[in-house]
N, C-alpha and C positions, 0 to 999 in steps of 0.2 A: 404718095400724093394721087396718084389718078384714079385708087380707090376713093381718097376723101372725095372726092368730086361728083363722082359718081354714086355712092350715095345720098348726097346733096344734092341729086340732078335725081332723085329713086325716093326721099321724103325716108331716108333710114334715120333711123333712131341716132344712132351714135357720133354722126359728123355734127346732129342740125343743135345732138346738146352740148356739144366743142364748140359751137359757135357762140351758143347760148352763155352760156356757163362765161366763156374770154367774155360777150360784150356784160355780164354780173361783173368782173376783176374789171375792167373798163370802168364802169360808172363807180367802181369804189376809189379808184384810185384817183378819179379826177374829183372824188368830191376830198381826196385827201390831199393834195397837192395844195401848194398857201400860193402859188406864183399868177394864175390866170384864173380874173373874172369867171370869162365867160365859158371852161371848161369844169369850174364849180356849178356854172350856174344847172348844164344842158346835162349833171352828175346824175342828179335824180327821176329823171325819163329815163336816160340812156339804161341804169340798173329796173328800173321800174320795165320797158322794152325785154330784159335782160331775163328777166325773172317771169313775165306773162307766159313769153318764147317757149320757155323751159318746161312750164307747166302744157304746154300745150304740145312741145314734141316727146315730151314725158308717156304721151299717147301711139306714136309713130310705131310700126311694126320694127321688130329685129334688125 
């Protein structure tokens, strides 16, 4: 777990891609849930942030 946070601090690709992927998955889950309109409302922006973040961090060094 310590390596994960060290990778985040040093802008390494792996940990940041994982964060971006989690954001994308969270946005999709927020979009598909039928219970809370607030979650549905922000699902697109969360998915968009995760996607843009993934595109940016894919240029980070290994």
